[in-house]
C-alpha positions as CSV (number, residue, x, y, z in Angstrom):
1,M,17.8,123.6,99.9
2,F,18.4,127.1,98.1
3,K,20.4,125.0,96.1
4,K,17.9,123.6,94.6
5,M,15.2,126.5,94.5
6,L,18.3,127.8,92.2
7,S,18.7,125.0,89.7
8,Y,15.3,125.1,89.6
9,G,15.0,128.7,88.7
10,I,17.8,128.5,86.1
11,I,15.8,125.6,84.3
12,L,13.1,127.5,84.1
13,V,14.6,130.9,83.2
14,L,15.9,129.0,80.7
15,L,13.3,126.7,79.4
16,I,11.1,130.4,79.4
17,I,13.6,132.0,76.9
18,I,13.2,129.0,74.8
19,T,10.1,129.7,74.4
20,A,10.0,132.8,74.0
21,M,13.2,132.6,71.5
22,Y,11.1,129.8,69.1
23,N,9.7,131.9,67.6
24,E,13.0,133.9,66.0
25,Q,14.1,130.3,65.8
26,L,17.2,131.2,68.2
27,A,16.0,127.7,70.3
28,S,18.6,125.8,69.9
29,I,21.0,129.1,71.8
30,P,18.7,128.3,75.4
31,L,18.6,124.7,74.2
32,L,22.6,124.2,74.6
33,I,22.8,125.5,78.1
34,L,20.2,123.8,79.5
35,S,21.9,120.7,78.2
36,A,25.4,121.6,79.5
37,Y,23.2,122.0,82.7
38,L,21.5,119.6,83.1
39,F,25.0,118.0,82.2
40,F,26.5,119.8,84.5
41,L,23.7,118.7,87.6
42,G,24.0,115.2,86.0
43,T,27.5,115.4,86.3
44,R,27.9,116.7,90.4
45,Q,25.0,113.9,91.6
46,M,27.4,111.3,90.2
47,L,30.4,111.9,91.4
48,H,28.2,113.2,94.6
49,S,27.1,108.6,94.7
50,K,30.3,107.8,93.9
51,K,31.5,109.4,96.3
52,R,29.5,108.6,99.3
53,K,30.0,104.7,98.4
54,M,33.6,104.8,99.4
């Protein structure tokens, strides 16, 4: 439960930073961080489901 709330919190903070930096045309920096974080979460979930099937 705590990990899920932490994950949602990180995503929410990054989205707020993206909207704040969008007016200064610097939104690509937090978008890159957000995409890397979501890629990490997806990879971890995929490996977890593969281990569960074995």
